[in-house]
N, C-alpha and C positions, 0 to 999 in steps of 0.2 A: 659743274656750273651750269650745263645745259638743262638737266633734270628740274634745278632750281628755276629756272625761267620758264621751263614748261608747265612746272607745278603751280607757279604764279598766274600765269596766261590762262590756265583752266580754272580757275576760280574767277575769273572775269566776267562778267555779263556780255560784255562786247569786247573781246579781244582784238580785233582787227580795227577796232577804232583806236583802242590804245596806242597799238603799233603805228597806225596813221598820224596822230597826232605827235608821236614822238619822232618819228622820220621827218614830219614838217618841223618839228622844234630843230633838230640837226641841221637840216637844210638851212633854216632861217638864221642859226648861228653863222653859218658860213658865207652866207649873202649879204653884202653892206646894204644899207636902208638908210632912209633921210631922218627917220625919229629914232635916235638909238635906245635900245633895250625895251621900249614900250611893247613892239610883238612879240620880243623874246619872253618878255613876263606873262603876257597873255597867253603863249603858247605853253610855257611851264606850267602854269596853273592850271591851263585843260587838261595838260597830260596828268598831273597828279590826282585832278578829279576823275578822270576815267581810271586811273589806277586804282582808286579807293571805292569805285562802285563794283560790288561784289553782286552774285548772283543769290537770288533768294533761296532761301532753305526750303526743302521739300518738307513742309510741316505735316508732322502726324496729327492724326485727330482733327481734320478740317470738317468734321460732321458729314461726309458724303456717305 
């Protein structure tokens, strides 16, 4: 399981940004707030966005 997580994080462009938003999402789910579900939805969407943000491949034939 740990190898799967490390392999997933190694393909991300900013793995620390994904981890930070995931941590903020977990904290936000545990702390009550005045507007329910609004900030949880925003943080969940940001976490998914950063999870899908992959590194650019090293293109062969860049013409250099």
